[in-house]
N, C-alpha and C positions, 0 to 999 in steps of 0.2 A: 408779039413775043410769046413763046411757049412757056409753060410752067417750069420746065427743066432749065431753060435759059435764065429765067428770073431767079430761081433758087441758086443756080450757079453764080450768077452775078452778086446776089446778096451774100452768099458764103465767101466769095472772093473779097468783097469789100470788108466784111467782118474780119477775115484773116489778115488783110492788109492793115486795117486800123489797129488790130490787136498787136501785130508786129511792130507797127510804128509807135504804139504806146510803150512797148518794152524798150525799143531803141531810145525813145525820149527819156524813159526812166533811167536807163543806163547813163545817158548823157548828164542828166541832173545829178545822179550819184557821183559821176566823175567830177563835176564842178563843186559839189557840196561836201564830200567826204574829206576828212582831215589829212590822210596820208596815202602813200603810194599803194599799200596793200589793199586797203578798203576800196580805193579807186579801181584797182585792177579787178577786184571781186565784182564790183558793180558793173563795169563794162564787160567783163568776161561772161558773166551769167546772162545779163540782159541782151547783149548783142547776139549771143548764140541763139537764144530763144526768139528774138525779134527777126533775125535773118531767116531762121528756119520757118517761122510762120509766114513770112512774106514769100518765101520760095514755095511753100505748100499752096499759097494762094495762086501762084503762077501755074502750078500743076492743075489745080482745080479749074482755073480759067481756060487753060490750053487743052484740057481733055487728055485722053490716053493717046499720046504720040511718042515718037522716039525722043523728042525734046524733053518730055516729062520724065522719061527714064534718066536722061542726063541730069536733069534738075534734082531728081531723087538721089543720084550718086553725089551730087554737089552738097546736098543736105547732110548725107552721111559723112562726107569728108569734113564739113564744118563742125558737125557734132563731135568728131574725134580731134580735129586740129585746134579749135579754139581753146578748149579746156587744157589741152596738153601744152600749147604755147604759153597760155597764161600762167600755168604752173611753172614752166621752165623760166620764164621771165621773173616771176616772184622768187623762185629759188635762187636765181643768179643775184638778184638784189639782196637777198638775205645773206648769201655767201660773201658778198663784198662788204657786209657790215651795215646795211641800211636797216635800222631798227624800226619796229612797228610803233605807231603812235600809241601813247598810253596816257591816261589821266593820272597826274601825279598825286592829287589829293581828292578824296571822295567827298570831303566836306565842302559845302558852299559857303564862302566867306563874303559877308555883306560889308560894305564900307560903312562903318559906324563913325560918326563924328565924335562920339564920346570916348571911344577906346581905340585910338589910331595907332598906339604903340604895339599892339598885338597882331596887326595885320602883316602877313608875310606874303610875298609874291611866290606863288607856286605854279607859275605857267611853265610851258615847255621850253621857253627861250633861255633858261638858265640864269635869268636875272634873280637877284635876291638870294644867291647861294653863298654869300660871303661867310656867313656864320656856320654853314653846314660843312663846307670843304676847305675853308681857309683861303679861297681864291680871292681875287681882287674885284670881282663883280662884273667883269667884262663879258 
């Protein structure tokens, strides 16, 4: 093998692995983040970058051919289409009333066996709101 082929193969593998890393990071973000909007953010950003890097690896591996020009146009399309579609989907979700996740209480409350009467449930499920809004706690 020549030096150029070795450098091309190493660069291709590095770009593919970096792209795969970003795709994996987006998938982990999709699984770990608490709500729709943060999941959309993780997948939208990471998938765009990961797909772009993997396609650049194909261009590097294939050399300067007509197929490389087509792949370059595909990268440009992905760079415009993915953020635009992610924004449109997130805006549609916001318009129909899907609220972003928020932390209701900034204080961390530890379960104390001595003082159990002052513990209030401040989770996102709406439990423990009987005293706040007069509801029946369902």
